[in-house]
C-alpha positions in Angstrom: -86.0 -41.7 75.1 -89.3 -43.6 75.0 -87.7 -46.2 72.9 -85.0 -46.7 75.5 -87.5 -46.9 78.4 -89.6 -49.5 76.4 -86.4 -51.5 75.8 -85.6 -51.6 79.5 -89.2 -52.5 80.4 -89.2 -55.4 78.0 -85.8 -56.7 79.2 -87.0 -56.3 82.7 -90.1 -58.4 82.0 -87.9 -61.1 80.3 -85.8 -61.2 83.3 -88.3 -63.3 85.2 -87.5 -66.6 83.3 -83.7 -66.9 83.9 -84.0 -65.6 87.5 -86.3 -68.5 88.4 -84.9 -71.7 89.8 -81.4 -73.1 89.9 -80.3 -76.7 90.7 -76.8 -77.6 90.1 -74.2 -80.0 91.4 -70.7 -79.6 90.5 -66.9 -79.7 91.5 -65.2 -76.3 91.7 -61.5 -75.7 92.1 -60.7 -74.3 95.6 -57.2 -74.2 97.1 -55.8 -76.5 94.4 -58.5 -79.2 94.9 -61.8 -79.9 93.1 -64.5 -79.6 95.9 -68.1 -80.6 95.7 -70.9 -78.1 95.9 -74.6 -78.0 95.2 -76.6 -74.8 94.4 -80.4 -74.9 94.8 -83.0 -72.3 94.9 -86.4 -71.3 93.5 -85.5 -67.8 92.5 -81.8 -66.7 91.5 -82.6 -63.2 92.7 -82.8 -64.3 96.3 -79.8 -63.9 98.6 -77.2 -66.8 98.4 -76.8 -68.7 101.7 -73.6 -70.8 101.9 -73.9 -73.6 104.4 -70.7 -74.4 106.2 -71.2 -77.8 107.8 -69.9 -79.0 111.1 -68.6 -82.3 112.4 -65.9 -81.9 111.4 -66.6 -83.8 108.3 -70.3 -83.9 108.7 -71.6 -83.0 105.1 -75.2 -81.9 105.0 -76.4 -83.2 101.6 -78.0 -86.3 103.3 -80.3 -83.9 105.0 -81.2 -82.0 101.8 -84.9 -82.3 102.3 -84.7 -80.2 105.4 -83.3 -77.3 103.4 -86.0 -77.6 100.6 -88.4 -74.9 102.4 -85.3 -72.7 102.6 -85.0 -72.6 98.9 -88.0 -70.3 98.6 -86.2 -67.4 100.3 -82.5 -68.3 99.6 -80.4 -69.8 97.0 -78.8 -72.5 99.3 -75.3 -73.7 98.7 -74.0 -77.0 100.2 -70.3 -77.6 100.3 -68.4 -80.8 101.1 -65.2 -79.3 102.6 -61.7 -80.5 102.0 -61.5 -84.1 103.3 -65.3 -84.5 103.5 -67.9 -86.5 101.7 -67.9 -86.2 98.0 -64.7 -84.1 98.0 -62.9 -86.8 100.2 -64.1 -89.4 97.6 -62.1 -87.4 95.0 -58.8 -87.6 96.9 -59.2 -90.0 99.8 -56.3 -90.2 102.3 -54.1 -88.2 99.9 -56.1 -85.0 100.6 -53.5 -82.4 101.7 -53.6 -79.5 104.1 -56.7 -80.4 106.1 -56.4 -77.6 108.5 -58.8 -74.8 109.8 -56.6 -72.2 108.0 -56.8 -74.0 104.7 -60.5 -74.9 104.9 -61.4 -71.3 105.8 -59.4 -70.0 102.8 -61.1 -72.6 100.6 -64.4 -71.1 102.1 -63.4 -67.7 101.1 -62.4 -68.8 97.5 -65.9 -70.4 97.4 -67.6 -67.2 98.4 -65.9 -65.2 95.7 -66.8 -67.9 93.2 -70.5 -67.7 94.2 -70.5 -63.8 94.1 -69.0 -64.2 90.6 -71.1 -67.0 89.2 -74.3 -66.0 90.7 -73.9 -62.2 90.2 -74.0 -61.1 93.8 -72.1 -58.4 95.5 -72.2 -60.3 98.8 -73.5 -63.6 100.2 -74.6 -64.8 103.6 -72.5 -67.5 105.3 -74.1 -70.0 107.8 -71.8 -72.1 109.9 -72.8 -75.0 112.3 -70.5 -76.1 115.1 -67.1 -76.7 113.6 -68.6 -74.8 110.5 -69.1 -71.7 112.8 -65.5 -71.7 113.5 -64.6 -71.9 109.8 -67.2 -69.3 108.9 -65.9 -66.8 111.5 -62.4 -67.2 110.1 -63.9 -66.6 106.6 -65.5 -63.3 107.5 -62.2 -62.3 109.3 -60.3 -62.9 106.1 -62.7 -61.2 103.6 -65.5 -59.3 105.3 -66.4 -57.5 102.0 -67.7 -60.9 100.6 -70.4 -61.3 103.3 -73.7 -59.5 103.7 -74.2 -61.5 107.0 -72.6 -64.1 109.2 -74.9 -66.6 111.0 -73.6 -69.0 113.6 -75.5 -72.0 115.1 -74.2 -74.5 117.3 -71.9 -71.5 117.8 -68.3 -72.4 118.8 -66.7 -70.1 121.5 -63.7 -71.9 122.9 -62.5 -75.5 123.4 -61.9 -74.9 127.0 -65.5 -73.7 127.6 -66.7 -77.0 125.8 -64.6 -79.2 128.0 -65.3 -77.6 131.3 -69.1 -77.4 130.7 -69.3 -81.0 129.5 -67.3 -82.1 132.5 -69.8 -80.4 134.9 -72.8 -82.1 133.0 -71.0 -85.5 133.2 -70.4 -85.0 136.9 -74.0 -83.8 137.6 -75.4 -86.7 135.6 -73.3 -89.2 137.5 -74.4 -87.8 140.9 -78.0 -87.7 139.8 -78.0 -91.3 138.7 -75.8 -92.6 141.7 -73.1 -93.8 139.4 -70.4 -94.2 142.0 -67.7 -95.4 139.6 -68.2 -92.4 137.4 -68.4 -90.0 140.3 -65.1 -91.2 141.6 -63.4 -91.1 138.2 -64.5 -87.5 137.5 -64.0 -86.2 141.0 -60.4 -87.6 140.8 -59.9 -85.4 137.7 -61.0 -82.4 139.9 -60.6 -79.8 137.1 -60.2 -81.1 133.5 -57.1 -80.0 131.4 -58.6 -78.8 128.1 -55.4 -79.6 126.3 -55.5 -83.3 127.4 -57.7 -84.8 124.6 -57.3 -88.3 125.8 -58.8 -87.1 129.1 -61.5 -85.3 127.4 -62.6 -88.3 125.3 -62.7 -90.4 128.4 -65.3 -88.1 130.3 -68.2 -90.1 129.1 -70.6 -90.4 126.2 -71.3 -87.0 124.7 -74.7 -88.1 123.5 -75.7 -88.9 127.0 -75.5 -85.3 128.2 -77.1 -83.8 125.1 -80.5 -82.1 124.9 -83.3 -84.6 124.4 -84.0 -83.1 120.9 -80.3 -83.7 120.0 -80.5 -87.3 121.2 -83.5 -87.9 119.1 -81.8 -86.3 116.1 -78.8 -88.5 116.5 -81.0 -91.5 116.8 -82.7 -90.5 113.7 -79.5 -90.2 111.7 -78.5 -93.6 112.8 -81.7 -95.2 111.7 -81.6 -93.5 108.3 -78.0 -94.3 107.6 -78.6 -98.0 106.4 -81.0 -96.5 103.9 -78.4 -94.0 102.6 -75.9 -96.8 102.6 -78.1 -98.9 100.4 -79.0 -96.1 98.1 -75.6 -94.5 97.7 -73.0 -97.0 99.0 -69.9 -95.2 97.7 -71.0 -91.8 99.0 -72.0 -93.2 102.5 -68.5 -94.7 102.7 -66.9 -91.4 101.7 -69.1 -89.7 104.4 -67.9 -92.0 107.1 -64.3 -92.2 106.1 -64.1 -88.5 105.6 -65.4 -87.7 109.1 -62.8 -89.9 110.6 -60.0 -88.5 108.4 -60.9 -84.9 108.9 -61.6 -85.1 112.6 -58.2 -86.5 113.4 -56.4 -83.7 111.4 -58.3 -80.6 112.7 -58.4 -81.6 116.3 -55.4 -79.4 117.2 -57.1 -76.4 115.6 -60.3 -77.2 117.7 -58.2 -77.4 120.9 -56.5 -74.1 120.1 -59.9 -72.3 119.6 -60.7 -69.2 121.7 -62.9 -66.9 119.7 -63.5 -64.4 122.5 -59.7 -63.8 122.4 -59.2 -63.9 118.6 -62.4 -62.9 116.9 -64.4 -60.3 118.7 -64.0 -57.6 115.9 -66.4 -58.8 113.0 -66.9 -56.4 110.1 -70.2 -57.7 108.8 -73.7 -58.3 110.4 -73.4 -60.9 113.0 -76.2 -63.3 114.0 -76.2 -66.3 116.4 -79.3 -68.6 116.1 -78.8 -71.2 118.8 -80.7 -73.8 120.7 -81.3 -72.8 124.3 -80.1 -76.2 125.6 -76.9 -76.7 123.5 -74.5 -78.8 125.7 -72.0 -79.7 122.8 -71.0 -76.2 122.1 -72.6 -74.7 125.3 -75.2 -72.0 124.7 -73.8 -70.1 127.8 -70.3 -70.0 126.0 -72.0 -68.9 122.8 -73.7 -66.0 124.5 -70.5 -64.9 126.2 -68.9 -64.9 122.8 -71.7 -63.0 121.2 -71.5 -60.4 123.9 -67.8 -59.7 123.2 -68.5 -59.2 119.4 -68.4 -55.9 117.9 -70.2 -55.8 114.6 -72.1 -53.2 112.4 -75.2 -55.1 113.4 -75.7 -58.1 115.6 -78.6 -60.2 117.0 -78.8 -63.3 119.2 -81.7 -65.6 118.8 -82.2 -68.6 121.4 -84.8 -71.3 120.3 -86.5 -73.0 123.3 -86.5 -76.8 123.6 -83.6 -77.1 121.2 -80.0 -77.8 121.4 -76.9 -78.3 119.2 -78.9 -79.3 116.1 -81.6 -76.6 116.4 -81.4 -76.0 112.7 -82.4 -79.6 112.1 -84.7 -80.3 114.9 -86.6 -76.9 114.8 -85.9 -76.1 111.2 -89.2 -74.2 110.9 -88.2 -71.8 113.7 -84.7 -71.5 112.4 -85.9 -70.6 109.0 -88.3 -68.1 110.5 -85.4 -66.4 112.2 -83.3 -66.4 108.9 -86.2 -64.9 107.0 -87.4 -62.4 109.3 -84.1 -61.3 110.9 -81.2 -62.1 108.7 -82.5 -61.7 105.2 -83.6 -58.1 105.5 -80.3 -57.1 106.9 -78.3 -59.0 104.2 -80.4 -57.6 101.5 -79.8 -54.0 102.7 -76.1 -54.9 102.8 -76.1 -56.0 99.2 -77.0 -59.7 99.1 -79.3 -59.4 96.2 -77.3 -56.9 94.2 -75.6 -58.1 91.0 -72.0 -57.6 90.3 -72.5 -55.8 87.2 -70.5 -53.8 84.6 -71.7 -50.3 84.0 -73.2 -49.4 80.6 -74.4 -46.0 79.7 -77.3 -45.1 77.4 -78.5 -41.5 76.9 -78.8 -40.0 80.4 -79.7 -43.1 82.1 -77.0 -45.5 83.7 -77.9 -49.2 83.4 -75.9 -52.0 84.7 -75.2 -55.1 82.6 -75.0 -58.6 83.9 -74.5 -61.9 82.0 -75.8 -65.3 82.9 -73.2 -67.9 81.9 -75.8 -70.7 81.9 -78.4 -69.1 79.6 -76.4 -66.5 77.7 -79.1 -64.0 78.9 -78.1 -60.4 79.4 -80.1 -58.3 81.8 -80.3 -54.6 82.3 -80.6 -53.6 86.0 -80.4 -50.2 87.6 
């Protein structure tokens, strides 16, 4: 018996090396297409955090430096969705099935892949804006794969977006004494959310964003020439993919009404939003949060932040992830290995193999 315990102790000590860091970039088959992901973290034993980007088509790998501090507490997975970024570069305009349904199913396949490859029972999924819509659909499809859902720039309904933005445009025109804009908007009276031509004619969305969001957009625009010079092919894929995807998923966006279709969530549910989001309005996100029934739910509103709170106040956002989401996710199984049971004497140990190192670990 002492020998068995000594063996278990020795293997436990040796477990520190392979559970250290991970840094991989690869294409994985999802829904019949090879799709780009990156996996980065300082400790493989940490919970896996799958980032589901917004846009649509706004891949997050150009902002990888912002996620670097996150890698101390999470294994962070970036994913260029079908029709986006590196994945778009693989298939271009021949990319099939660019729909909310198919992208959500791709996301579920990716979650299962990550559980399998990184030896986790469950993962955390974090969706931003359009990505929050995708991620909600993912947890509806396969709740057992997810230890927690986190939404930011949380989508509620397209109608809420249109109506709130209309009011903001009208208020801005009145405040600035813009007679032509006031006349145009007042003639509309009440916008028709299904009329996308009317919606896109309301005015510049950036002009009604929170100041922090306007600054972030300006930052992205000033940084893009540098990205283009450094990675011209991928910069083009990023631009082209955004245009390609946005056109194809617009009908799905217009049809969105989560308070009617997604109030029953069978995993822990978190919304971490900027208090001044005018793109996917905070008030509508709060209304959606209030309708959700989940095993555990919590709402965090970050002051002086808007739609891009996770970028513009990434330190506060990470603080909420670490203090609120991480403990709940760990309790739900986010750090547990998907193991095969092995029995020795009167002690049950669990075996897990690492495909990269060939290392086999004993874990209780």
